[in-house]
C-alpha positions in Angstrom: -24.2 24.0 -33.7 -24.1 20.2 -34.0 -20.3 20.3 -34.6 -19.6 22.5 -31.6 -21.7 20.1 -29.3 -19.8 17.1 -30.7 -16.5 18.9 -30.2 -17.4 19.7 -26.6 -18.5 16.2 -25.9 -15.3 14.7 -27.4 -13.1 17.1 -25.4 -14.9 16.2 -22.1 -14.8 12.5 -22.9 -11.0 12.7 -23.7 -10.3 14.6 -20.4 -12.3 12.0 -18.4 -10.6 9.1 -20.3 -7.1 10.5 -19.7 -7.7 11.2 -16.0 -8.9 7.6 -15.6 -5.8 6.2 -17.2 -3.3 7.8 -14.9 -0.7 5.5 -13.4 0.9 5.4 -10.0 2.6 8.5 -8.7 5.8 6.6 -8.0 6.7 2.9 -8.6 10.2 1.4 -8.8 11.1 -2.3 -9.2 14.4 -3.9 -8.6 15.8 -5.7 -11.7 15.2 -9.1 -10.2 11.6 -8.4 -9.2 10.3 -10.1 -12.4 11.5 -13.4 -11.2 10.2 -13.1 -7.7 6.9 -15.1 -7.2 6.1 -15.4 -3.5 3.4 -17.8 -2.4 3.1 -16.6 1.2 3.1 -12.9 2.2 2.9 -11.0 5.5 1.7 -7.5 5.9 4.4 -7.0 8.4 3.7 -3.4 9.3 1.4 -0.5 8.5 2.7 2.7 10.0 -0.3 5.1 10.3 1.9 8.0 11.5 -0.4 11.0 12.4 -3.4 9.0 11.2 -3.1 6.5 14.0 -6.9 6.2 14.5 -7.2 4.9 10.9 -4.3 2.3 11.3 -6.6 -0.6 11.9 -8.8 0.2 8.9 -5.8 0.6 6.7 -4.4 -2.8 7.8 -7.8 -4.5 7.1 -8.1 -2.9 3.6 -4.5 -3.8 2.6 -4.9 -7.4 3.9 -8.3 -7.9 2.1 -7.0 -6.6 -1.2 -4.0 -8.9 -1.1 -6.4 -11.9 -0.2 -8.8 -10.9 -3.0 -5.9 -10.8 -5.6 -5.7 -14.6 -5.4 -1.9 -14.5 -5.9 -1.0 -16.0 -2.5 -1.7 -19.2 -0.6 -1.4 -17.3 2.7 -1.7 -13.6 3.6 -0.8 -12.8 7.2 -2.3 -9.7 8.5 -0.6 -7.2 10.9 -3.1 -8.4 13.5 -1.9 -12.0 13.3 1.8 -10.8 13.5 0.8 -8.7 16.6 -0.6 -11.8 18.3 2.7 -13.7 17.5 4.6 -10.7 18.9 2.6 -10.8 22.2 3.2 -14.6 22.5 7.0 -14.6 22.0 9.3 -11.9 23.4 12.3 -13.0 21.3 10.3 -12.8 18.1 9.0 -9.4 19.2 12.6 -8.1 19.6 13.6 -9.4 16.2 10.7 -7.7 14.5 11.2 -4.5 16.4 14.9 -4.4 15.4 14.2 -5.2 11.8 11.5 -2.5 11.5 13.7 0.1 13.3 16.7 -0.5 11.0 14.4 -0.2 8.0 12.8 3.0 9.2 15.9 4.8 10.6 18.6 3.8 8.1 16.6 2.3 5.2 18.4 -1.0 5.7 16.4 -4.2 5.3 18.5 -6.6 7.3 18.7 -10.0 5.5 19.5 -12.0 8.6 16.6 -10.6 10.6 14.2 -10.9 7.6 15.1 -14.5 7.2 14.6 -15.2 10.9 11.2 -13.5 10.9 10.1 -15.3 7.7 11.2 -18.7 9.1 9.1 -18.1 12.2 5.9 -17.2 10.4 6.3 -19.2 7.2 6.4 -16.4 4.5 8.6 -15.6 1.6 7.6 -11.9 1.3 6.8 -8.9 3.5 4.7 -6.0 2.5 5.4 -2.9 4.6 3.0 0.0 4.3 2.8 3.6 5.5 -0.3 5.8 5.5 0.7 9.1 3.9 -2.8 10.7 3.8 -6.2 9.9 5.3 -8.2 13.1 5.5 -10.7 15.6 4.3 -8.9 18.8 3.3 -9.0 21.8 1.0 -6.7 22.0 -2.1 -4.9 25.1 -3.5 -8.0 25.9 -5.5 -10.1 26.0 -2.3 -11.9 22.9 -3.4 -12.9 20.3 -0.7 -11.3 16.9 -1.3 -11.1 13.5 0.3 -7.4 12.4 0.2 -5.9 9.0 0.9 -2.4 7.8 0.1 0.0 5.1 1.0 3.7 4.1 0.6 4.6 0.4 0.2 7.7 -1.8 0.1 7.7 -5.4 -1.1 10.6 -7.3 0.4 12.1 -10.7 -0.5 12.6 -12.3 2.9 15.3 -14.7 1.8 17.6 -11.8 0.8 16.1 -8.8 2.7 16.1 -7.0 -0.6 13.4 -4.3 -1.3 12.1 -5.4 -4.7 9.4 -2.8 -5.1 8.7 0.6 -3.7 5.5 2.5 -4.5 3.8 5.8 -3.5 0.3 6.7 -4.5 -2.6 8.9 -3.4 -5.9 9.9 -4.7 -7.9 13.0 -4.0 -11.7 13.0 -4.7 -13.5 16.4 -4.8 -16.9 16.9 -3.3 -19.5 19.6 -2.8 -22.0 18.3 -0.2 -21.6 14.5 0.2 -18.2 13.6 1.6 -16.7 10.5 -0.1 -16.1 7.6 2.3 -12.4 7.6 3.1 -12.4 3.8 3.4 -13.7 3.6 -0.2 -11.0 6.0 -1.4 -8.4 3.9 0.5 -9.6 0.7 -1.1 -9.3 2.2 -4.6 -5.8 3.4 -3.9 -4.7 0.1 -2.5 -6.2 -1.9 -5.4 -4.4 0.3 -7.9 -1.1 -0.1 -6.0 -1.4 -3.9 -5.5 -2.3 -4.4 -9.2 1.2 -3.0 -10.0 3.0 -5.0 -7.4 5.4 -7.8 -8.6 4.0 -11.2 -7.7 
């Protein structure tokens, strides 16, 4: 009896331990990412897609996690970039053209990235996308809270995408729904921990 209880306990502990040790769903670094050590970074864009209502919350969480990391002297939020865009039409056009090229043809234009960076005084961009931000039901008919992001880290001096990452978490629940902001913060922290810096 004692051995079967111990065996059950160890099996449950091992499953919990292994599930807690999972890495990111996708993460790829360019070979020169190891030598890239930016001091100033801008969260240039957070594309919330169909989760537009959560865009502001996502921007706030990503910016705060970057600030809390202590890796950077300056972290510019998408809100501060938006203020700059409103104040300067030519800057707005450059940012719009840069983001459009990146989204439509996956081209990080080095000339445009250098011009944007010179204007706001950063040496890296973080560009994020909200992939999931919802309560849903999985294939096993279990209710889950699901939040996920995609991120790119860009060297502004070359326009090169040095790091690409995709990750999401799904937390099951029966009665009490997990707070999606809390799930989002866990996901962002896990991703930023793996980001070259």
